[in-house]
N, C-alpha and C positions, 0 to 999 in steps of 0.2 A: 368260748368252749374249749375245754381242757382236752388233752389226748387220751387221758385215762379216766374213764368213768365207770361206775359200777353199773350192772344190768338192772333193768326195772325189777325184775323177779326171776327166780329159777324155774317157775312152773312152766313157762314157754318152752323150756329146753325139751320137754317130754314130747313136743310135737315134732321135733327133729330127730326122733329116734332112727336108727338105721332100718331100711326096709329089707327083709330078709337077712342074708348075711353080708349085705354090702355096708361099708363103712365109709364116712367121709374121708377123702384123701387130704382135705385142709381142715384142722380143728377150728372150732368156733373162735377162740381167742386170736388165732392167726388171721381169721377173716376179719375181725374187728381191726386188727393193727393195720391190715393192707387197706381197708377202707379209709382209716384216718390219714394214711399217708398220701392218698390221691386227693383229699379234699383241700381247697384253697385255705390259706392261713392269713391272719391279719398281718403278719410281719413279712408277707411275700411282697417282694419288689418286681415279681414277674420277670426274673433273669431267663434267659433262653435255656440254660441247662437245667434249672429247676422244672421249668414247664416240659421239657423233654422227658424227665425222669418221671413226672406224674403220668404222661401219656403212656410211657412204657409199663408202669405199674398197673395202670388200668387194664391194659391189654394182657398183662401177665395174669391178673386176678381172673379175668373171663376165661383164659386158656386153662388154668389149673382147676376150675370147677366145671367146664363144661362136658368133660368126659366122665363125671361122676354124678348121677342124679341126686344123691344124698347131699353132696357138697353144694350143688346149685340150689337145693331147697334150703340149706343152712344159710347160704348167702342171701336169699330173699328175705328170710326170717330177720337176720341181722340188719339188713337195709331198711326194712319197715320200721324197726324199732329205732335206728338212727334218725329216719325221717320224722317220727314222732317227737323224739327229743329235740330236733332242730326246731319243730314246731312250738314246743313248750318254751324253749329259750330264745325264740324269734330270731334264730340264726338262719337268715334267708339265703345267705351265700351258699350254704351247703344244700339247699333243697334241690336245685336243678341238677347238680351232678349226682346227688344220691338217687333221685327219681329216674333219671336216664339209666343208671346203672341197674337199678331195680327192674325197670321194664325190660331191659335187654336180657336179663338173667331169667326174668319170669317167662318170657317167650319161650325159652329153651328148656325150661325145666320140665321133667317128665311128668310129675304130678303135683298139683297145688291143692292143699286141703281147702274146705270152704271157709274156715276161720280166717285163714291168711288171705283169701280173696276179699273177705268182707272188710279186713283191716285196710288193705290197699285201697279198696274202693272208698272207704270212708276218708281216708287222708286226702285222695284226689278231689273228692267232693268238697272238702273244706277248703281246698286250694281256690275254688271259685270266688270266695271272699277276698282274695288277695288282689293287689293291683297287677297290671300286666308286667311282664310277660307270664307271671305265675298262673294267672286265671286262665289264660289261653291254653298253656300246656296242661293244666289241671283239667280244663273241659275235654281236650282230646283224649288224655289218658282215662278220664271217667267213663267216657263212651266205650273206650277199647276194653276196660276192665269189666264192664257191665256185660259185654257181648261174650267176653272170654269167661265169664263165671257161669253163664247159661250154656255156653257151648265151649267146653275146654278144648284147647288145641286149635281153635279156629285160626288165630293170628298166624301161628307157625304154618299151618297148612295153606293159607293164602299166599303168605310171603314166599314159600317155596315154589308154589305154582306159578306165581307171576314172574320170579326172577329167574327160574329155570325154563319157563316157557313149556310146561308139560301139557300135552294134548288131553284135552277133556271137553265135556259137553256141558258143563254146569258154571264154570268160572272163567270168564273169557280175558280177564286182566292179564296184561304182560308188562315187564319192565326190562330196561336195559341200561347199563352204565357205560357212557362214553367219556373216556379220559383223554383230554387234549393237552398235550405238553408242547411248550414252546421251544422249538429248536435253539433259539438264541440263548436258552438257559440250560437246557438238557443236552449235554454232551453224549457221545456214543456210550461211554461206560455207564452214565446214569440211566440212559434208555435201556440198557441191558439189564440193570438192576431191576427196574420197575417191571420190564417184561418178564424176567425170570421169576419174580415174586408173583405175579398175576398168573403165571403158567403153573407155578407150584399150588397155588390155590385151587386149580382144578383137579389135581391129583387126589385120589383117596388117601387117607392117612393109614389105613389098615392093609389094603393089598398093594398100594403103590402104583395102582393103575388109574386110568381116567374113570371118573365117575359117570355112569350111563344114566339115561332117563328112568330105567328100571330100579336103579339104586335109590334114586330121589323118591320114586313112589313107594319103595319100602320104608323109607324113612318116615313118609307122610303117614303112611297107614300105622306104623309102629308108634309114632308120637301120638296120633289121634286116638287110638285105642287106650294107651297107657294114661293119656291126660283125662280121658273121660271115665274110664274105669278105675275103681280103687285098686291099691296094690294087692289087696286080697283077692280080688277077681281077675287080675291080669298077671300072667307069668311072663315077664318081659323076655328073658332068656329063652324060654320056649316059643314065643311069638317070633322072636327074631330069627331062630333056626327054621322055623316053618316057612317064613316069607322068603328066606334065602334058597329054600329047596324047591319053591314054586316055579322059580324062572319067569317065563313070560305070562303065566297065569296070575301073577300079582296084579297085573293091570286091571283085571276084572274087579278085584276087591278094591283097588284104588279109586275106580269109578263109582263103586258102591258107597264107599266111605265118603266120598266127595258129595254125592247126591244127598246123602242122609245129613251132612252138615249143612248144605246150602238149603235144603228144605226146612231144616230146623232154624236157620238164620232168618229166614222170611217169616216163619210161624211163631219164633221167639219160644221154642220148646227144648227141652233137654233130650239128647238123642241117645242116652244110655242103653235102653232096652234093645234097640235095633243093633247098636254097636256090640252089645254083649253076644247076639246071635252071629254077628259076623266073625267075632273072636273065636267062638266055639267052632264054627266052620273051618276057620283057618288052621287051628291047632288040633284039629280032630285026628289027624294021623301023625302027630308028633308027641313023642314021649315027654312027660313033665320033667323040668329040670330039678336039680337037688337044691338050688338056692331059692329060685322064684323072685329074683330081684329084678327091678326095672333096669331096662337098658337106656343108655344115653343116646340122644339123637342130636348131635351138634348141627347147628344151622349153617348150611352151606354158603359159601360167598356168591353173591350174584354174578351173573355173566358180565364180564367186564371186557371193553374193547379198549385197547391202548393205541394212540395215534400219535405220531409226530405231526404237529399242525403246521405243515408246510403250505406254500402258496397253491400247490396243486390239490390239497385235500378240500373237499367240499363237504362240510359236516351235514348240511341239509340233504345232500345227495345219499349220504350214508343212512340218514334217518329214514328217507324214502324207501331205500332198499331193504332196511330191517322192517318197516311197516308192511311191505309187500311180500316179504318172505316169512310172514308171521304164521303161526299155527293155530290161529283162532278158528273155531268151528264155524261151519257155514251158517249155523243158526244165529250167530252174532255178527256175522259179516255185513257191511253196509252196502247191500247189493244196489240199492237204488242210486248210489253215487258212484258206482265202479266205472261206468262208462265215461263220466266226466272226468274221474281221477285218471283213467287211462290217457285221456287227452292231455291233461295237466302234466302227467308223468313223461309223456312223449315230447311235450314242449320243453322240457327241462326242468328238474327239481330245484336247481340252484336259484337263490333269490338275485343272483347277479347275472349269472351266465345266460346268454340268449344265443340262438343259432347264428353262425358266422357268415352263412351266405347272404348275398345281397338280395333283396326282393323289390323289384321295380314297380313303381306306379304307372297304372293305365289311365290314360285320359278317359273321362267319362262323357258321353255325348247325350245321355238321357235327361229327361226334364226333372227327374227326381220324384214325379208323381207316380204312384203305384198304378194307376189305371192305364198310364201310357206306356208301361212296359209290354214287350210282346209276350205271348203266351209261354214261351220257353225261357223266359229270363230268370225264373226262379229255379232253374236246373243249374247244376254244377257243370262247369267246363270240363270237357273230356280231357284225357291225357294229352292227346296230339295238339289240341287247341292250346291247352296250358303251356305246352313246351314250346309251341310257336311264339305265344305271347312272351314268354321269358327271353327266348332268342331275339326277339324284336326290341326287347327293352335293353338287351345287352348291346346290340348293334347301335341303338340310338343313345347310348350313353354319352359317347363324345360329342353328340350333336346338341347337347345342352338340355336333354330331357330329364325329369325328376327322377331321382332313384333314392332308396333308403335301405337301410340294413334290414335284416330279416326280423320281423317282429309281428306281433298280432295284438290288437287292442281288444281287451275283454272288459266290458263295463260290468261293474259289481251289480248283482241282482239285489232286489229287496230281501231275499232270504239271506244273502251273504252279508248284507248290511246289519240286519238284526243280530246275525251270529257273531259279527266283529263287536258290536255294541254290548252283547251279553258277555263276551269274553272279557272286554274292559270293565265291565261292572263287576264280574266275579273277582277279578285279580286286585282292583285299585280302588274300591269304594272307600276303603279306609284312609286313602292318602290325602293329605291336605297339602295345599301349596298354591302356586299361581294359578288363578283360574278356577280353583275348586270352592273355595269358601271365602266368605268376606266378613270382615268385622264390622264393628258399629260404625256408622257413619260413612259406609262405602269403602273403608280402608281394609285391605288385605292383611290380616295378622301375620306376621313373620313366623316361620316354622322352625324349630330346631331340627338338626338332623336326626337326633335321637327320638324325636316324635314322628317326624316324617318318614323315617326309615323303618319304623316298627308296623306291625299290622294288628289288627283288632279281631276279636272273635265277634263282634256285633255286625255281621255281614248278612244283609236280608236277602242277598242274591246267592242261592246255593250254587255250586259249581257243577256244570254240566258233566254227566258221567262220560269219561273217555276211557276207552279199553287199553290205551298204550300210554306209558310213562317213559319218557327219555331223561335220565339223569346225566346232565353234562357237567362234568368236573374239568375245570381249568386249572392247569399246573404251571405256574410261572410267576413273573412279577407283574408290575402295572402294565406292561406292554400286552400280556395276553389277554388281560381284561379289557383293554382298548379294542383289541381284535374282536373279542367276544361281543362287546357292545355294539361294534360296527356291523358284524354279522347278524346280530339280533335285530338291528334296525333295519337292514335289508330284507331280513326274513319277514318282518312285519309289513314292510312296503310291498313285498311280493304277495303276501297273503291278503292284504287290502284290496290289491287287484283282483286276484282270484284265489279263493279259499282252497286249500288242500290239505295242510296238516293242522291247522288251528283247531278244528273241532274233533280231530281224532287223535292227536297226541298231546299229551300233558307235559310241558317242558319245566324241568326242575334245574337250576343252575347252582353250582358249588364252586368253591375256590380253595385251593391248596397253595399257599404262598411258597414259592421257591425263589430265592434270591441268588443272583449269579456271582455276588461278591463273596469273599473269604470270611465274612462275619460269621457264618454258620459254625465255624470251627471253635469259636470262642464266645462264651456267654457274655456279649456285650449288649446293654440295654439300648434299644432302638429309639431314635428320635423321630418323631412324627413331622417335624418341620421339613417341607419339601426341598427347601434350600440346602439342607443338610445332605441330600442325596439318597434319602431312603428309597430304595426301588420297589418296596412293598408297602405303600402308604395305606392302601385299602385293607390289606390283610392285618396291618398293625392296628387299624381302627377297629376291625372286627374282633382282634384279640382283646381290646380294651373294653368293648362293650359287652363281650360274652367271655367270662373267664373259663368256661369249659371248652370253648372253641380255642382258647389260647393254650389249653394244656394238651389237647389231643390233636389239633390239626395244625395250628400256626407254625410249629417248630418241626414239622414232618420233613422239611427240607434238609435239616441237619442229619436226620437219621438216614435218608437216601444217600448222602454223601459219606457218611460212615460205612454203610453196607457196600457201597461201590469200592471203598479201599478194602474192606474185608474180602470181597470177592475176588479182587486182584491178588490178594495173598492166598486165597483158597478158592480153587476152580471148581469145587465140588457143587452139586445142586442144592438149591434152597429148600430146607426141610420145613421150617416154620415160617409161612408167609406172614410178614408184618405189615407191609405197605397196603397190601389188599385187604387185610383185615381192618385197618384204620379207615380205608376207603369205604368198605362195607358198612362199618360202624357210623361213620359220618353221613352217608347217603340214607341209611335207614332211620336214624334218629335225628338228624338235622332237617327239620320240617318247619322251622321258623324263619321267614324271609326278612332280609333287610334290603330295603328299597335304596338305590342310588339313582340320581337323575342322570340322564344322558344329555349332553349338550351338542346343540348343532353349531357348526361354524361355516361360514361362507367366506372364501378367500378369493379375493381379486388381485390380479397380478399387474405388474407394472407395464407388461406389453399389451397393447390394445388388441392384437390378434389372437391372444390366448384367452379361451373361455374361462369364466370364473368356476372355481371348485367347490364342491360341497361335501363336507365330511362331518363325523361325530367324534366326540371324545368322551371319556369317562371320569379320569382322574387329574389330568394334568395337561396344560398347555404352556409351551415355552415360546417366548417371542424374543428374538435377538437380532441386533444389527450386525452383520458381519464385519463392517468397518471398525466396530469398536471391540471386537472379541479379545484382542490382545493389548488393549489400552493400558492395562496395569502391569504390563511385562516389565517395565523398568521406570524410574522416576525420570531418566534423562529423556525418554521419549515423551512423557507426560509434559515436561517443561517446553519442548518443542512445538507441542500442539497449541492451537488457538483456543481460546476460551469456548468457542462453539463447539469445537471437537472435544473438548474436555467434558462438556455436559452431555453430549450426545445429540441425536438427532431430534428434530422438532416433530412431535406427533400431536394430533387432536384426538381427544377421547370424549365420547358421548355415552353416558351410562345412567342407569336408574339405581340409585343408591338405596341398598337394603338395610332397614333398621329393625330392631327388636320390637319395636312399638307398632310396626306396620305402616308408618308414615313415609313410604318410599318417595323419594324425590328425584327429578331428572336434572342431572348435573352434566356439565360440559367444561372442559379445560384444555389448555395447550401446555405441554411440558416438554422439556429435553430429557431424553432417557436413552440408555444403552441397551436396555432389554427389560423383559418383565417375565415373571412366573405367575401363572394362573392355576390355582389348585381348587379342585371340587371336593375335596376330602377335608373335613375339620382337622385341624392341626392339634386341638386340645379340647377338653371338655368346656373350658371358658370360652372358646371361640367356635362353638357348635352351632353356628347358623347354617340353614340349608340353602346355601348360595355359594357363589364363586368368590375366592379371595385373590386379589391381585396385589403382588408385591414386586416392587422395582429391584432390578439387579444391583443397582447403585443408587444413592441419594438423587432423586430428580431435582433439577433446578426449579426455583420458584420464580414465577413471573410476577409482574407488578400487581395484577389484579386476581391472581389466584394463589391458593395455598395447597400444595400437594399433601395429600395424606399418606402415612406411612403404609396403610393397607386399605385397599378399596374393596368394599363388599357389594356384589351387585349379581344380578341374574341376567342382564342384558347389556352389552357395551359393543361399541364401535370404535376401533382403533385405525387411524389412517395417518400415513406418513405424509408430512407437509413439504418435504424436501425431495430432492433426486434420490436419496438413498432408499434403498429397499430393505426389507428385513426378511428373516427366516421364521417359519413356524414349525414347531415340532409338537406332534400329539401323543400324549401318553407315554413320553419319553422313548418313543419307538423311532429309531433311525431309519426304519423302512416307511415311516409316515411323515416325511419332511416336505415342506412347500417352500421353495426358494423364489426370490425375486417377487416378493409380496408387496403390494401397495396399500391394502387395507384389509381387515377382517371384522367379521360381524359375528358376535357370539350370543345365542339365546336358548332357552330350554327346548330340547327336541320334542316335537309334537309327535303324537302317535298317529302313525299313517291311517289307522282306522278311523280315528277322529276327523282327520283331514278329509277322508272319503265322505263321511257323513256330512260334514260342513259343506262340501262342494256340491253334493247331491242337493241339500236343502237350499243352497243359494240360487238354484235355477228357479224356485218357485217364490222366493222372497228377495228381490233384488233391493240392494241397500241395506238389508236388515242384517247386522252382524251378531245379534243376539242368539244365544243358544236357545233351543226349544226342545220340547219332548224329552226322551231318554238322553239326548245328546248332552244336555246340561248337566247330567249326573256322571258323564264319562270323564275319565281323567285325560286332560288334554296332553300332559307330558308323557314320555315314554321312559319309565324307570327300568333299571335292570335288578331284579331280585336276586340277591345271593343268600342261600339258606344256611343258617347256623343252628345250633342247638337251643339257644334261648331267645334269638332275635336281639334285642337291645334291652339291657337291664340298667335302669336309670340309678 
């Protein structure tokens, strides 16, 4: 595909004539040049500086056209012609970048002609014949364009209402963005930059003050009337002046417009006649303008909450507070569950936190038979009796009576079990892996990460409607993802015990790689080998499988560092928010998840008095013997050591070897080693198996009966030290998650707590039967962490 190509014809230029006296601020040839600049090229080696430039050019392109309706319409025309040209030339690498750019501009454009709607709809419909992820994205946009064509402005209206939490009686959905920054990566200067940028996005660009809910209502009414009525019927300048003079009365027309749109969305009819009546009522007392041009309605950034993810911050408590402080109308409130929700909330929303007070056990003397209980036994103990019981328990603590920490055991109901099962079926029916599908002859076919991590549109289990969507954006390196995976695991574990947020809040996870090293300042090509010390292995992998993610998100960390230096030189306020705009673009259009397995690790210590520890990791596990940490410091020290010390400590390893053919075998060996690196992220496309890869820190010694492989691929492994030497385990490269004096570890895929609950409930009625039955056999046994990108995985 060349950079200079003639237009298909000049007749379509007539469709972009200025409306009224408004003329495009960016001419058509300039738009074409800028679009070509942001597209990936065959010669690109994806250096950091080039990807940073493409992301900045994309942001600049949208900024230059969003304040001029004609320029925005011209951009949509140019983009659809470029998409049709890419289709003719089979240039698929440009389809997803062009399509996302087109849809983002189309949502904000004041008015779209019918001919343009038909061309965009026809192109998206033709994408259904393409392989994934093109067909998945094409299906999503086909549905959106079809609805937008029948009800113009619906997507803009719903997006603003949900993101800004505008009170209404017709559309109850709400969204919020939670940005979690790792303090180990974010210094005070970087945090100030991000905080100032988010604060600047809240300020109005015109008046310089904070945007009020009435301003958002004016924008919704303005865009809805302009998008539905033709430029000949709607005077944008006159309408904007009338809405501004209304004050609080604009809320009435906002509710009217919203009611018309939602009724038409259910009946699939066009609302133009009723909207024309509302337009005439609004502008009846306002003089016509001289130009009659359409006014721009830029899409405001969503509500963003920025947090330093310290140990004191409980993200699930913040989610619960947001859920309870919502402005959803009583018509849509889930009143039948409010009493139970209040109990759950008072017990603590945190999946880890429990009350700190001790709760003493009381010895029971009844027979356990209901008919033997006294008549008053079903009544609660009054306050004085309960206090006396607690005092008695405290006094008897030293005498050897049982006591336990404050807790309450809540058995999952059948309704909760079905809800957990449905949630698992909705999210993970597409996944294949251990325990999900079997190949011929009983062998499980090994899956590639690029296949297991993608999602399919053939999902026969539609997602349950949830009114709240929490978009959680993690910013940092692999350490913050490890914390996110651990928090998500405990969240699912708590929800399996008692549902609270699962059926009410839809969780969407996003990731912005931020490296603490100085490599951001120079365009150095990153190496995916974990032994090379890349702190953002998962971010690098996402950048390889999704080029649009690589251009717009992966190198945002270098931008934040540059903005921090600029802010130190210039202490003035931020005028054009860049970081918040990129985050908004990412969370709105990044709807294709890539799934990464979470792995469970059980740690057994050398001390017999210390209880075993259980933890999870996502990207990396490091095993190291401290006695051999400095063995290569000098050659003299090497010569003084014995041959046993030179080779390392003796360990035994039992693992299931993963092969591409699916013929997994159980292996065991004893080797001497100084340490090992276990990575869950594929290091290259040629090594793209959905499993763990174990690499020794140094060449392990061979025994007489065993041959040590250079790399061991497995999903289940047990490592035990056979000598008195203990080793240290570090999870996800995080110095805050280190286990010392370890005797052995066991690693296996993390089971979904919801599946474990269903399995344990069924085991009560089928002793000795380990087979799955009913809907549980369709559930995903593993617990993956979905990270949203723009395209998912492009093979």
